[in-house]
N, C-alpha and C positions, 0 to 999 in steps of 0.2 A: 650367434649373431647373424652369420651368413644364412642359416636356415630360416630365421625369422624374416629376413629380407626376401628370401626366395619364395615364401608362401604367397605374399601379395602379388608377386610377379606372375606366378602360376595361375592365380585366380584371375588376374587381368587377361592373361592369354586365353584362358578358358572362356571368360565372358565375351571376349572379342570374337572367338571362334563361334560361339553360340549365336551371337548377334549377326555375324556374317551368314551363317546357315539360315537363320530366320529371315533375313533380308532376301536371300536368294529364293527361298521356298515361297515366301509370301508374294514376291513379285513375279514368280514364274506364271506366265499366262499361256493359254492354249495356242495362240497365234505364233509363239516363238518356236514351236516344234517344227513348223514348216516355213520358217522365215526365209530360208535359202532355196526353197524349191521353186520350180517353174510353174507357170499357170497352165491349167488343163484346157484343152480345146473342147468346143461344143460337141464335136463328133465323138470324142472319147467319152465324155460325161453324159451324153444323151440318154443311154439306157437306164441311168440310175433312178430318176423319178418314176419312170414307168414300172421298173421292177419293184420299187417300194410299194406302189399301188397293188401289184400282184401279191406281194407278201401280205398286205393288209386284207386281201381277199380271204385269207385264212380266218379272219375275224368277222367275216360276213358283212364287211363294209366295203363295197366296191361298186363302181359303175361299169362293170365289164360285161362282155357278151357271154351269157351262160352257155351258149352253144359251143364255145371254144374250150370249155373245161373238159379235159379228157378223163381226169380222175381226181377225186378228193378223198384224202385219208384223215380221219378224226382220231381222237384218243382211243375210241372203241376199236378202231381198226389196227392201230399201232401197238396197243396193249402196253403203252409206256416205254416202248423201245426207242421211240423218237417222237419229236413234236409233230403235230399235224402238218400236212403238206398237200400241195396240189400240183397237177400237171396241166399246163395251159398251152394251147396252140395260138401263138400270136402271128396271125397271117399277115398283118400289116407290116411287121418287121421281120418276117421270115425266121421266126424263132420258136423253138420248143423250150419251154421254161418249166423247171421244177423249183417251186418256191416253198420254203419252210418258215413257219412262224417262230417267234421268239419264246423266251421263258414265260411260262404261266405260273405266277406266284401262288396259285391255289392248287398246283399239282405236285405231289411229292415225287412222282416219277421224273419230272423235269429236274428237280434238285438232285435226285440220285444220279441222273445222267451227267449233270454238270460236275458233281463232286467225285465221279468215278475216275480219279486221277491222283497221282502223286509224282513228285519230281523224278524223272527218269524211269517211269513205270513202263512205258510202251515205246520200244524202238521200232522205227519203220523207215524203209528206203534210205538208210544211211543217216537218219536223224532221229529226233524224238517228237512224238505227237501226243495229243490229249487222248487218253485211252477211251473214255466214255464217248467222245465225239467220233472216234474211229469206229467203234462198235456200232453206233447209230448209223453212220454212213454205210457200213457194210450191210446192215439190215435193209436200208433203203434200196441199195443197188440190187441186192439179191431178190427183193420183192418186186422191183420195177424193171429189171433188165430186159425182160421179154417185150414189154410194152414200149420201152425206149428204143429197142432195136427195131421194132416194127415201124415206129414213127420216123426214125432216121432213114429207114428204107423207103417209106412212102413219100417222104419230103427230103430228097437228097440235097437240096440247095439250102435247107434250113440249118441254122446253128443250134447247138444245144447249150442252154444256159442254166446253171445252178445258182440259186440265190437264197438268201435267208437273212434274218435279223437276229442279232444277239446270239443266243444259244443256237438257233437255226443257221446263223451265218457260219459258225464253227463247223457244223455238220456239213453245210454246203461246200466249204473249203476242203474238208477231208474227203468228201464224196468226189470232188474234182480230181484230187490227187489219185484216188483209187481208180477212177475211170481212166485217167491218162496212163496209168501203169498197166491197165488191162483193156486196151482199146478193142482187142479182138472179141471181147465179151459182148460188145454192142454192135458189132458188124465188121466184116472184113475190110471194107473200104473207108472206115471211119478214120479221119485224120485229126491230129491234135489241133489244127487250125479251126475246126468246127466247134471246139469246146471252150467255154469261158465261165468264169464265176465272178459274181459280185457279192461280196460279204459285207452286209450293212451293219455297222457297229459291232464287229466280231469280238468274241472272246479270244484270248491268246490260245492258239491251238497247235503250233508247230515250231520246231527249233529254227534258229536263224538261217541255217544253210538251206532248209526246205523252203522257208518263207521267201528267200531270194531266188532259189532255183525255179519256183513255179510262178514267178512274177509275170511271165508272159501269158498266163491263162487265168490267174487269180487276181482280183482287184478288191481292195478293202476301202470302204467309205466311212470316214470318221467326221462327225460334226463337232467342231470347236473343242470343248473341254471334256468330251465323253470319257467317263472313268474306266469303262470295261476294257477297251484296247490298251489302256495304260496300266492295267492291274496285273502285275507279275506275281503278286502274292497268291499262294494256293487259295482257290475260292472257298475251300472248306474252312480256312481260317477266318475268312470274311464273314461267313454265315455264323460261325461260332462267336464272333465278336460283334454281332449286330447290335447288342445292347450297349456297346462301347465303341462305336464306329470312330469317333474322334481319336481315341487312343490308338486304333489301328492305323489311321491316316498319319498320325504323328510318328508312329513306328516306321511306317513305309517311307516317309519323308527322310527320317534319320538314316535309314538304310540306303536310300537312293543317293544321299549326299556322301555317305562314308565309303561306299563301295566304288572303286574306280570303274569307269565305263569299259576299259579294255578287259577287265576281269569279267564283267558281264558278258561281253562279246565272246570270250573264249570258253564260257560255260556251255557245253553242248546240250545240256538238259533244259536250259532256260527257254521258255516258250514265248512266241511273238505273234503279233497280228500278221496275217499271211499276205504275200504278194505285193503288187504295186499298191500304193496308198494314195487315195484322194482325200484331201483334208479340206473341209468346208469351213472357211474362216469368216466370221461375222461380227466379232468383237475384238477390240484391241485394248492394251493397257492404257489407263488414264483417259479412256473415252467412254462417255455415258451412253448406254443403250446400244442397240444393234445398228449396223450399217449394211449397205448392200453386200450380200455374200460373194466371196470369190473362192475359187477352187484351186488349190495347189496340189501338185502331183509329183511323185518321185518314186524311185526304187531305193529307199534308204538302207544303209547298212548300220552305221552308228547313228544315234539320234532317232531311233525308231520308237517314238513315244515312250521314253524310258521313265518319265516323271509324272506322277499323279498331280493334277492341277487342283489346288485348293480353291474351288469355286462353287458358288451356290447353284451354278448351272451344270455341274458335273453329271448329275443324274437326269436332269431335264433334257440335256443334249443327247441322251441315249434313246429317247422315245422315237419310235418309227414314224409317228404322225408328224413330229417336228422336223425330222430328217427329210421326209418327203417334201414338206413345205419349203424348207430352205434350199433343197436341191433343185426344186422347180424354179424358184426365184433366181438361183445362180445360173441355171440353164437359159432362162428367158433373157437374162442380161447378156450372156454370151452371144445368143442368137441376134439380139438387138444390136450389139456392137458389130457383128459381122454384116448385118443388113445395112447399117449406117455406112460402113466402109465400102459397100457395094463391090465386093470381090467377085470377079467373073468366075463362071463355073470351071473353066479350064485351070485357072490359077488356084481355085479351091481344091481341085483334085491333086494338083501338084503339091499343094501345101499338105494335104492329108498323107500323100506318099512320103513327103519329107518327114512328117511327124512319126510315121511308122518306122522309118529308118532311125530316127532319133531315139525312139523307144527301144529298138534293138540294141543300139549302141549304149544307151543308158543301162540296160539290163546287163550287157557284157561288162560295162565299167563297174557295176555293183558287184558282179561275181569276182572280178579282178581285185577290187578293194577288199572284199571278204577274204580272199586268199592272203593279201598282204597283212591283214589284221589277224591272221592265224585263226579264222573261224573254222572249226572242224568240218571236213567234208564239204567245203564250199565249192562244189562243182556243178556243172549243168548236166541234167540227166538226158537231154535230147535237144534237138534243134528248136529254134524259136518259132514254132508253127503258127502262133497267133498273128505275128507281125510280118511274116513272109514265107513263101513256099520253099525257097531255096536259100536260106541265110548262110552267111559264111560262118565257119566254125573257128573257134579260138584255139590256139595251139595248146592252151592249158587244159582243155576239156579232155576227159577220159575217152578211151576207145570204146567201140561198140560192144566188144566182149566184156569189158569192165562194167559198162552200164547194164548189160544183161544180167550179170551176177548181182548187181545192186538191187534190181527190181524184184518185187514180190508178186508171184502169180496170184490169181484170184483164189485158187484152191488152197494155196498155202495160207492166205489171209483168213479164209473161212475156217480152216482147221485150227488156226491159232486163236481166233477170237470167239468162235462158236462151237457148240456141239450140235449133232443132228439126232432127232428122235427116230423111232422105227419107221415112220412114214417118209423120212427124208427131209423134213422141214427143219430149219435151223432153230435152235433154242439157245438162250443165253447161258454162258458158262459162268459159274459162280466165282471161280478164281482163274482168270486167264493166264496163260503162260507168257513170260516176258519175251 
């Protein structure tokens, strides 16, 4: 009798749990991921629309000065080792830009690059990274290091910016990490403060400790419900399930709901979108259509786009054309607001300095929170060169000797990732060492 009474009770509990899960998942919208973040400033966000246009120049759609193009690499030049990219001298903004295009759905080599990874396959700088993207970044730096060194020498006041979209964004982020760890390869006087990265709609490419550590030089830009920065599922499984994508999304939602977030944070192999995140929000729950976009920014530890949004815009928000359009709208609104407030130039400079200090403190706070959450190897590899020349060091940071042991030299990286032929050129290794 007791067993017969227990079965309906269990069924009711099960149905209530399923209903709660469905309610949470169906009502989860993209704007909730950054609801507690602060607003970005115009000065911080200003490079994003311009860099989006530079990325689109890889598609031959650009109103740019052809005389400023230093080099352009096509698929014929890269032989499938990386997506096409270009080097551009932006004299108006004193910037040397290396911009990589995104995934080409018609190119098998791009799929091979994206799928060259499995959980925990490549350990790097005390964390884990996407193996294929690291190999592509190493190839780009080995091919362009001499030209980049010459440009940095000829233009000592220019910054060096790496940017890309989608697959190219992951390569740009990994390229930034490799360059920061091997600054001497691009010049003896190169400082971390001259290097920055803007990853537009990036694939998840590095473990949480690295994503936080390099938040002073790497910035990720995500538009509303974009699926790729939220996709922790191995991308190989996604392409295998392309004929049953709803089944995959349902499985992902179940897994996101059932796995505790603290367990996700403590998994050292789980990959994340890199660096500081700029989230462009243009839609909210229970509101029809779009509204004037706003940009939220933070260096999040927990809540770093952990849930896929079940939205019809999840794929459209990934398009570089739409990201550039909405980013420009958001920037125009920021500038218009500042113009309306009529802030004097001196106060604007003081505000920018204050924002830089806030960024440094926010970065330090993220590192400290990562330590309290037991995120493995959540330490800072060096000073916050992007936001200040002489920042204060936190007492929890490792010593210089410890950092030196953590870093991987360029020669060690090349030896692990590539082989060299008789002429000395690098060739892809069929089965890289872990």
